[in-house]
N, C-alpha and C positions, 0 to 999 in steps of 0.2 A: 670855450673849448669843451667844457663838461656837457653843456646843452647839445653841442654838435655830436659828441660821442653818444649821448643818450638817443639822439635822433637816428643815428646810424644803426643802433641796436634795436630799434622798434621793428616789429614783424612786418614783412612785406606782402603777405597774402592773408586772406580771411581765415584760412585754417590755422596758419601759424599764429595769427592774432588771437584766435579762440584759445589755443593752448597757452599762449603767453599770459593773457589776462586771467585765464582760469587758474594758472599757477600763482599769480599775484594775489588773487582772491583767496586761495587756499592759505597762502602765507599770512595774509592779513587776518584771516579767521583764527589761525593758530596763535598769532601774537595777541589777539584780543581776548582769547579765552582765559578763564581763571587759571592762575598758576598752580601746578601740582606740588605736593610736598616733596622736599629734596630727597627724602629716604623712600619714596614710593617706588616699588619694583615695577618696571615696565609701565611708566606713566603714560596714560592715554586719556582721551576724552571721548567717551562713547559706550561705556558699560563693560560688562565682563567679556562679551564676545570680542570687542576691539582689543581689550587687554590680553586675551588669549592669543589673538593674532600677532600682537606685538611681542609676546613671549616666544612664539614659534619663530618669528622673524629674527629676534635677537639670538636665539640658540643656533639658528641656521647661519647667521653671520659669523658667530664664534667658530662654528664648524668650518666654514669656508676660510677664515683666517688661519686656522690650524693646518688644514690640508694645503693651503696656498703656501704657507711657510715651509712645509715639508717638500714642496714641489717647485719652488722657484728655480728656474733653470740656471740663472747666473750664480745662485748659491750652490746648487748641485755640482756645477763645474769646478768649484773650488776644492771639492773633495777628491777630484782626480789628481791633485798635486801631492797627495799623501802617498808614502812609499808602500803601505800595506793596509790590509783590511782593519787590523787592530788600530792603526794610526787614524784611519778614516772614522772609526767609531769614536775615538777620543775627540777628533775634530768636530764631529756632530754634537757631542756633549757640550763642548765649550761654546760653540756657535748658538746652540739652543739656550744656553744659560744667559748669554747676552741678549738674545731676542726676548726671553722671558723678562729680563730686567726692563727692556724697552716697553713691553706690553703692560707691565705693572706700574711703571712711572707715568705713562701717558695719561691714564685716567686721573691720577693724583695731580698732574700738571693742569688738567682741565678743571678740576675741583678748585684748585687755588685761584685760577683765573675767575671762575664764577663767583667765589667768595669775595674777591677784591672788587669786582664789578658791583655786586649787591651792596657792599659795605661802603664803597667810596663814591659811586656814581648815582645809584638810585636814591631819589629823595633830595639830590643836590640841585642848586640853582643852575639853570642851563647857561647863564651868563658867566659862571665861574667854573665851568668844567675844565679838567686838565688839558694841557696842550696836546697830548697824544690823540685826543678825540678829534680835534680839527685837523691834525696832521694826517691821520689815517682817513678822515672824511674827505680830504681832497682827492684821494684816488678811489673813492667809492666803496671802501671797505667798512666804514662806519657811517651811520646816518642817524640824525636826531630830528624828530618831528614833534613840536609842541602841540599836540592834538587839542587839549583843553585850554591852551593859552595862558596857563598860570605861571609859566616860567620855571616850574619845577619838573625835573626829569622823572617820569614814571617808567616802569618796566616796559610797558607796551609802546612807549615812544622811542625806545632804543633798538636799533637794528645793527647787529654785528655779523659780518661775513665770517663763516667758520674758518676760512683760510687765514684770518688775521690773528687768531687766538695764539698760535705758537709764537709769532714774531712780536706781538704787542704785549704779551704777559709781563715781561720785565718792566716795560713802561707803565703798565697798569698797576704794578706793585710799587712803583716809585723808585725802582732801582736805577743806578747810573746808566748813562747811555752806552758805556763801554760793555755792559752786560748784554744790552740789546744787540750791539754789534757782534759780540761773541756768538749769541744765539743765531743771528742771521748768517754769520759765517759758517757755523756748524751745519745749519739747515742747507745752505748752498753746497757745502762740501758733500754732504750726504746725498743730496739730489744728483750732483754731478757724477759721483762715484757709482751710484745705482744706475743712472742712465747710461754711463759708460759700460758697465757690466752687461746690461741688457742689450745694448746695441751690438757689442762684440759677440754676445751669444747668438743673437738672431742672425747676424751677418755670417758668422762661422757655420751655423746650422744650414743656412741656405746655400752657401758657397761650397761647403765640403760635403754635407750629407745629401743634398739634393742635386746641385749642379755636378759635382765631381763624381759622387758615388752612383748616381742614377742616370744623369743626362749625358755627361761627357767624361768617362773614366780615363781617356787618353790625354786629358788636358795637362799642360805643363805646369810646373810650380809657379812660374812667373805669371802665366795667364790666370791661374787660380787666385793669385794674390790680387790681380787687377779686378777680377770679378768680386772678390771679397770686399775690397775698398769701395767699389762702385755700389754694391748692395748696402754697405754701411751708410753711405751718403743718402741713398734712396730711402732707407728705413728712417733715418734721422729727419729728413724732410717731411715724410709722411707723419711721423710722430709729432713734429712741431706744428704741422697743419691741423691735425686733429685737436691738439691742445689749445691752439689759438681760437678754435670755435667755442671753447668753454662749454662743453656738453654738460658738465656738472661741477660740483665742488671737488677740491683735491681729495677729500676724504672718500667721496663716492668713487672716484676714478681709481684710487688705491684699492678699494674693496673690489671693484670690477677686475683689476689685475690679479688679485689673489684668487678670485672665483675662476677666472679663465685658466690660470696656472694650475690650480688644484684639479679642475675638471679635465684638463688635457693630459696631465702627467701623473697625478696621484694614483689612479687605478693601475696604469701600466707599471708604475714604480713598485707598488705593493705586490701585485700578482706576478710581476717579473722576478721578484726575489723569493716569494713565499709559495709560489705554485709552479711546479716544474712543467706542468702541461701547457703553460702559456707559451705562445710562439710569436714570431715576428708579425705575421698577419693579424693576429688578434690584438697585439699591442698597438699597431698602427691604426687599425679600425677603431679601437677603443679611444685613442687620442683624438681622432677626427670627429667621431660621433659625440664624444664628451664636449669637445670645443664647440661644435655646431649647435648642440642642444642648449648650451649655456648662452651662446650668442643670440640664439632665437628668442629665448625667454627674456634675456636682458633687453633686447631691442623692443620687443612687444610690450613689456611693462613700462619701460622708461619713456618711450616716444609714441606719439600717435601719428606722426607723419615724418617723411624724409623728403623735404621740398626739392632738394637738388637732384633727387632721383625720380621725382614725380609720383611718389608713393604716398597715399593718403589713407587714413582710417585703419591703421594696423594695430592700434593700441588694444590692450586687453587688461582685465583685472588680475591682480596677482593670485596665484594658486596658494590657498591656505594662508594668505596674508604675507607670503614671502616676497620681499621686494627685490628689485634688480641687483642690489649690492650682494645679495646672498644667492644669486642664480646658480652658483656652482653646485648646490646640493642636487639639482636635477641632472647636471652634466656628469657628476661623479657616479650617480646611480646608473645612468645610461652607459657610461664608460666601462664600469665593472661588468654589466650585463653583456655588452658587446664583446669584450675580451673573452669572457667565458664561452659564449656561443660560438664565436669565430674560431677560437682555439680548439674547441671540441670537434668542430666540423672540418678542420684542416689537419694536415699532417703534424704530428708532435715534433718538437725540437730534437736535434741530434743528441746522442749520448754524451758527446763532448760538451755540448752546451749545458745539458743538465748537470754534469759534473762541475762545470764552472760555477753554476748557480749554487750548488751545494757547498763549494769552497768559499763562496762569498758569505753564505749564511753561517758556516761553522769553520772558521780558520783554525786549523789543527796545530800549526807550529808557530812559535814565536817569530815575529818578523814576517809572517805570511800575510 
């Protein structure tokens, strides 16, 4: 069964094979290179120029995670449930506090996993490896290859899929299986709640803001509900189809989501609150341009061909060393510029709208 699955995953065309084997060769070269010191900042292999590019990419990724957190649509919708501006600000504080805790503990979790792997696996006999190695190896997330045939596991002979780190760390540390079950249940609950929020947000935006507000304002409530549920199903199927293709690791896809959210919504969110001259045309244009620029850069850097569309040779080198996971930096810049230019060229918002923005920025009365 495993061999049949591997056979199905092999590339079908010469161009896809070139990309596939090139990626495998790059991964093998990375694994075979001399390990970097654990405390090295921006560890790279290639000198100061490559290290500088890694630094720029890291800072860009941090920036995209920050703006993506501030602009996630399913999180922003939760603030609408607060009764006043003051309560909304309090809600923002508490939500960001828990998000900060998550961001601070995730690197520590990874460090613990790395320490356990180095201290318990590396240098051990391959015949006496823990049970979790073979268990996760059966589904292709862990692989062992005794390159030199000495029966001792070396670092270069171990390959761990990044997606397994979260679920396998309790087993790596030798904790009871119940801990692994709790971690898996927590991860599943978080994934389902996040997916549920995103699906509802997308379906509501398409059915209410696009279909009802723009396309068919006379639609009845019952028909709008049918459209909303239908769109929810369509979006869910599309998301599942894309995820089944495994375009990248979970970490990369999460970074893409943050880049897309930040590029599409962050400029409009900031200028809509802090610049009275921003108008609807500028906000919509900025969101569209920011999203398109990010998608363009993401696709060009990440892939060289889209076989099912018959597109070949579209890959390009990253600008300033910024990888596709941090593509949002270009979309945010384009979004800010577009909103400013379009808002200046178009009619300013009404006085009523400007007063509303002012009340959002400076709530004057308690309970307002």
